[in-house]
PANUFI-408656 format. One record per residue (C-alpha): residue in three letters; x, y, z. Coordinates in steps of 0.05 Angstrom, whole numbers, plus 32768, in hexadecimal, padded with zeros to 4 digits. Last residue first. Example, Ala and Ser with C-alpha at 12.3 -4.5 7.8 and 13.67 -1.06 7.14 Angstrom:
<nodes>
SER81117FEB808F ALA80F67FA6809C 
</nodes>
This chain:
<nodes>
UNK809283B37F74 UNK8053838A7F78 UNK805883407F6A UNK803783287F2A UNK7FF982FD7F35 UNK800282B37F2B UNK7FD582957EF5 UNK7FA082667F11 UNK7FBC82217F1D UNK7FCA81DD7EFB UNK800181A97F02 UNK802281797ED1 UNK805481457EEA UNK809F813E7EE8 UNK80C880FF7EF9 UNK810B80F17F1B UNK80F2810C7F5D UNK80BF80D37F61 UNK808C80DC7F9A UNK807681247F91 UNK808681287F45 UNK80AE81677F38 UNK8084819D7F18 UNK806F81B07ED1 UNK803C81E67EC0 UNK7FF481EF7EAB UNK7FE082377EB9 UNK7F9982517EBA UNK7F74828C7E9B UNK7FAA82987E67 UNK7F7C828E7E2A UNK7FA282507E14 UNK7F9F82327E5A UNK7F5482407E61 UNK7F46821E7E1E UNK7F7281E17E2B UNK7F5581D87E71 UNK7F0E81DD7E57 UNK7F1D81A97E22 UNK7F3A817B7E57 UNK7EFB81817E81 UNK7ECC81797E46 UNK7EEF81387E32 UNK7EEF811D7E79 UNK7EA6812C7E83 UNK7E8F81567EBF UNK7E6781277EEB UNK7E7E81487F2C UNK7EAA810B7F39 UNK7ECD811A7EF6 UNK7EE181607F0B UNK7F02815B7F4F UNK7F2581177F54 UNK7F3481057F0B UNK7F3E814B7EEF UNK7F6381677F2A UNK7F8E81287F31 UNK7FA2812B7EE8 UNK7FB781747EEF UNK7FDB816D7F32 UNK7FCC81A77F60 UNK800B81C67F7F UNK801981D77FC8 UNK805981AE7FCF UNK805681B1801B UNK800B81AD8022 UNK7FDF81E5803D UNK7FD282017FF7 UNK7FB781BE7FE0 UNK7F7081C97FFA UNK7F6E82127FE4 UNK7F8681FD7F9F UNK7F4F81C87F9B UNK7F1881F97FAE UNK7F32822D7F7D UNK7F3581F87F46 UNK7EEE81DF7F53 UNK7ED182267F54 UNK7EFB82367F16 UNK7EDC81FC7EEF UNK7E95820B7F07 UNK7E9C82537EF0 UNK7EBB823E7EAE UNK7E7F82117EA1 UNK7E8081C57E9F UNK7E3C81A97E89 UNK7E2B816B7EB3 UNK7E3281277E91 UNK7DF780FE7E7C UNK7DF980B27E7F UNK7DC080957E55 UNK7DED80927E18 UNK7E1E80647E3B UNK7DE880327E4C UNK7DCD80327E04 UNK7E1380287DEA UNK7E1D7FED7E1A UNK7DDB7FCE7E05 UNK7DEA7FD47DBB UNK7E307FB87DC5 UNK7E167F7C7DEB UNK7DE47F6C7DB3 UNK7E1A7F737D7E UNK7E497F447DA5 UNK7E107F117DAC UNK7E037F127D62 UNK7E4D7F087D54 UNK7E507ECB7D82 UNK7E747ECA7DC5 UNK7E9F7E8B7DCF UNK7EBF7E6E7E0E UNK7EFD7E477DF9 UNK7F2B7E7E7E14 UNK7F127E6F7E5A UNK7F317E297E56 UNK7F787E457E4D UNK7F6D7E757E87 UNK7F547E3C7EB3 UNK7F957E177EA6 UNK7FBE7E547EB9 UNK7F957E5F7EF8 UNK7F9D7E167F0E UNK7FE87E177EFF UNK7FF37E577F26 UNK7FCD7E3B7F62 UNK7FF77DFB7F61 UNK80397E227F5C UNK80257E517F94 UNK80117E167FBF UNK80557DF57FB7 UNK807C7E357FC4 UNK80537E438002 UNK805D7DFC801B UNK80A87E038012 UNK80A97E458037 UNK807F7E288070 UNK80AE7DEC8073 UNK80E97E1C8079 UNK80CA7E3380BB UNK809D7E6A80D6 UNK809E7E958115 UNK80B57ED880FA UNK806E7EEF80EE UNK804F7F2280BF UNK80627F0F8078 UNK806F7EC58084 UNK802F7EBA80AC UNK80077EE4807C UNK80207EBB8040 UNK800F7E7A8064 UNK7FC87E8F8072 UNK7FBE7EA8802B UNK7FDD7E67800F UNK7FAF7E3B8038 UNK7F737E658023 UNK7F877E607FDA UNK7F907E157FDE UNK7F4B7E0D7FFC UNK7F2C7E397FC5 UNK7F507E147F8D UNK7F387DCF7FA2 UNK7F457DB57F5B UNK7EFC7DA37F4E UNK7EE77DE97F64 UNK7F187E0F7F37 UNK7F1D7DFA7EEF UNK7EE57DC77EE8 UNK7EB37DEA7F15 UNK7EC47E307EFD UNK7EC37E1D7EB4 UNK7E7E7DFC7EBB UNK7E637E387EE0 UNK7E827E657EAC UNK7E627E417E72 UNK7E1E7E417E93 UNK7E237E8B7EA2 UNK7E3A7E9C7E5C UNK7E017E777E3B UNK7DCC7E947E69 UNK7DE57EDB7E5F UNK7DEC7ED37E15 UNK7DA47EB97E0E UNK7D897EF37E35 UNK7DB37F247E0D UNK7D9A7F077DCC UNK7D537F107DE2 UNK7D5C7F597DEE UNK7D337F7A7E25 UNK7D557F5E7E62 UNK7D697FA07E80 UNK7DB57F9F7E8A UNK7DD77F907ECD UNK7DE17F467EC0 UNK7DFE7F557E7B UNK7E317F837E99 UNK7E487F507ECD UNK7E4C7F177E9B UNK7E747F417E6A UNK7EA37F587EA2 UNK7EAE7F0F7EB4 UNK7EC27F057E6C UNK7EFA7F377E6F UNK7F0A7F2F7EB9 UNK7F197EE67EBE UNK7F017ED47F05 UNK7EDF7E947EEF UNK7E9C7E9E7F11 UNK7EA07ED67F44 UNK7EA87EB57F88 UNK7EE87E8D7F84 UNK7F137EB67F54 UNK7EFE7EFB7F6B UNK7EFB7EE77FB4 UNK7F427ECC7FB0 UNK7F597F0C7F8F UNK7F3D7F377FC7 UNK7F587F0C8000 UNK7F9B7EFD7FDF UNK7FAF7F457FD1 UNK7FEB7F2D7FA9 UNK80327F3F7FBF UNK80527F047F9B UNK80257ECE7F7D UNK80457ED07F38 UNK808A7ED47F59 UNK80837E8F7F7C UNK809C7E9C7FC2 UNK80E17E947FE2 UNK81017ECA7FB8 UNK80CC7EF97FD3 UNK80F07EF88016 UNK810B7F3F8017 UNK80D17F5B7FED UNK809F7F448020 UNK80BC7F6E8059 UNK80857F5E808B UNK80B57F3C80BB UNK80FC7F3880A2 UNK81097EF28085 UNK81207EBF80BA UNK815D7E9380AF UNK816C7E6180E8 UNK81A47E69811A UNK81B57E2C8144 UNK81A87E21818E UNK81837DE1817C UNK81477DEA81A9 UNK81457E3681AF UNK814F7E3F8164 UNK81747E82815F UNK81567EB2812D UNK81777ECA80ED UNK816F7F0280BA UNK81917EFA8077 UNK81B57F3B806A UNK81A17F6A8032 UNK81D97F788000 UNK81B87F527FC7 UNK81787F7B7FD4 UNK819D7FBD7FCE UNK81B17FB17F86 UNK816B7F9A7F73 UNK814E7FD87F93 UNK81307FD37FD8 UNK80F07FF67FEB UNK80E680128031 UNK81288037802C UNK816A8049804E UNK81A3803B801E UNK81A980807FFF UNK81AA80A58041 UNK81C780E48022 UNK81AB81108059 UNK817F8139802B UNK816680F98007 UNK815780D18047 UNK81348106806F UNK81038134804C UNK80FA81128008 UNK810180C9801D UNK80DF80D08060 UNK80A580F68042 UNK809E80C48009 UNK809C80898039 UNK806680AA8063 UNK803A80BC8027 UNK80388106801B UNK8006813D802E UNK803581538066 UNK80038157809F UNK7FDA8119808C UNK801680EE8079 UNK803D810180B8 UNK7FFE80F180E0 UNK7FFE80AB80C2 UNK804580A180D9 UNK803180B6811F UNK7FF98082811D UNK802E804E810B UNK805480638149 UNK8017805A8174 UNK800280188154 UNK80447FF68162 UNK803E7FFE81AE UNK80747FEE81E2 UNK80547FFC8225 UNK806280378253 UNK803080478289 UNK7FF2806F829D UNK7FFB80A38266 UNK7FBC808E8242 UNK7F91805E826B UNK7FA180168258 UNK7F9F7FE4821E UNK7F6B800781F3 UNK7F3A7FD781D3 UNK7F477FCA8188 UNK7F157FEA8158 UNK7F3C802C8159 UNK7F7D800B8144 UNK7F587FE6810C UNK7F35802580F5 UNK7F7A804780ED UNK7F9D800D80CA UNK7F82801D8084 UNK7F9E80638089 UNK7FE380468095 UNK7FDD80238052 UNK7FD27FDD8036 UNK7FA97FBF806E UNK7F947F77805C UNK7FC57F59808F UNK7FA07F7D80C7 UNK7F5A7F6680B4 UNK7F637F1E80CC UNK7F747F318114 UNK7FA07F668132 UNK7FAA7FB18130 UNK7FC47FC48175 UNK7F9F7FEC81AB UNK7FB5803181C0 UNK7FCD80368208 UNK7FEE807981F7 UNK802E8073821F UNK805C805781E8 UNK8083809881E2 UNK806E80AE819C UNK8024809E81A6 UNK802580C581E8 UNK8048810281CC UNK801781068192 UNK7FDF810C81C5 UNK7FA680DC81D4 UNK7F6480FB81EA UNK7F4B80B78203 UNK7F0380CC8211 UNK7EED80A78250 UNK7ED080618252 UNK7EFE80458288 UNK7F24801B8255 UNK7F30805C822E UNK7F02807481F6 UNK7F13808781AE UNK7EDD80B3818E UNK7F0D80ED817E UNK7F3E80BB815F UNK7F1780BB811D UNK7F2C81048114 UNK7F7580F08103 UNK7F9A81328101 UNK7F798157813B UNK7F6581138157 UNK7FAE8106816A UNK7FA8813E819D UNK7FE081718198 UNK8018817181CC UNK804981578198 UNK803C81968170 UNK8028819C8127 UNK803781C480E7 UNK806581F78108 UNK80A181E480DD UNK80C781CB811A UNK808A81A0812B UNK808C818280E5 UNK80D5817080F0 UNK80C381548134 UNK809081248115 UNK80C3810C80E0 UNK80F781018116 UNK80C780D7813E UNK80BB80AC8101 UNK810680A380F9 UNK810980908143 UNK80D4805B8134 UNK80F6803E80F6 UNK812980208126 UNK80F07FEF8133 UNK81047FC480F7 UNK81497FD980DD UNK814E7FA280A8 UNK81987FA3809A UNK81C17FB4805B UNK820A7F9F8051 UNK82347FD98037 UNK826D7FD18069 UNK82707F86805C UNK82577F488080 UNK82707F088060 UNK82487ED98034 UNK82567E938050 UNK82277E73801D UNK81FC7E588056 UNK820A7E908089 UNK81F07ECD8063 UNK82087F11807C UNK82407EEC809F UNK826F7EFB80D8 UNK82927F3C80E9 UNK82997F7E80C6 UNK82C07FB480EB UNK82BF800080E9 UNK82DE802B8120 UNK82EF80758128 UNK82C8809080EC UNK82D580DA80E5 UNK82BF812180F5 UNK829A81208137 UNK82AA80D78146 UNK828A809A8128 UNK828C80538144 UNK8277801B8115 UNK82657FD2811D UNK824D7FA580E5 UNK82327F638100 UNK822D7F1980F3 UNK82037EDB80FC UNK81E87EEE8141 UNK81DD7ECA8183 UNK81FD7E8B8168 UNK822E7E8881A3 UNK826B7E928174 UNK82487ECE8155 UNK823B7EEF8198 UNK82847EE381AB UNK829C7F028169 UNK82717F3F8175 
</nodes>
């Protein structure tokens, strides 16, 4: 290790050799952060990068041990979209879990402008399928990120939990792995090493934030621009007048209303002209859109690519500051827009009329129990097996046009009469919290 450090191959290392029942060797060498000469320590944290892959494989094999899947199963059994995937020769791919785990699937990688926009593993599925397959499945071995990520998505589908929640609850917590995480605490962040790469020209080590770990390098970026969905927010600001939701909402609602009230027509025209003027003076004249695009490009480069320099970080900080100043100034100007009392009354009348025209469906006990039985059957295959109360109302009753008030009243009535049970369970993603669940009463066991 000392030789590797002296040759600028690494900044430092922590080496350990463990026997069956004790630690045989533990040594900390070099620096966790070179500039301030911060030494490596036994509790220094490292970005494990592709060592996440064997952890993913472990999760799959745990589910196999429980009889919930088999590595010989087709991927399409759990991700139906894969059924249409074709090989380079035009044949059905029929990928198996074993192939995506062993880098022999030939699955294409998610690349292009859409890849940075993906927020979940589910978002990546159509991107993998849109990319051409690299070779016939099983024909050769080739390192493939998409295959392992697809395995992570299968863990989510089979377990009913997000990938990070499954690993935390089923692996890290039971094994006491308190410092293995996707999300660093403040205490952990100060123990994270600075990653380095050797400059081929100078032979010196240069700091490189861990790829795609935005929290680790957030200190380099203006906090107010940290972890923003730049594409969506940029469109909001640049393409929808001023981008200030309260008054933009007024404009949108008025535009959708029947133009039967003269005051509404006048308000719509006044607001539009005011916002067009505000947009031009606050955003267009200050080249906001161009700055935003530059910042989005730079942010994606830093988040998903190791090949960037300190100049990129400085440029990102400068652009973030300029963008923040433009938005703040526009916010101050937006407060000067005035809506008169008469206009407020006209808007209220139209909104009330719109709300009155929406008719909810009558919620009967039969309809309620049909929805609850359907939901319980769906959740019965999941590990925790419970139906969250809020989730049931929002995802199974409201979409059927049953009103929220009527739904909650029905739950209160059925709970008081003993026809359903509302009880407390451990939150599926936060063990420290409790959440409400709902079910039909459990039948007493015979004997």
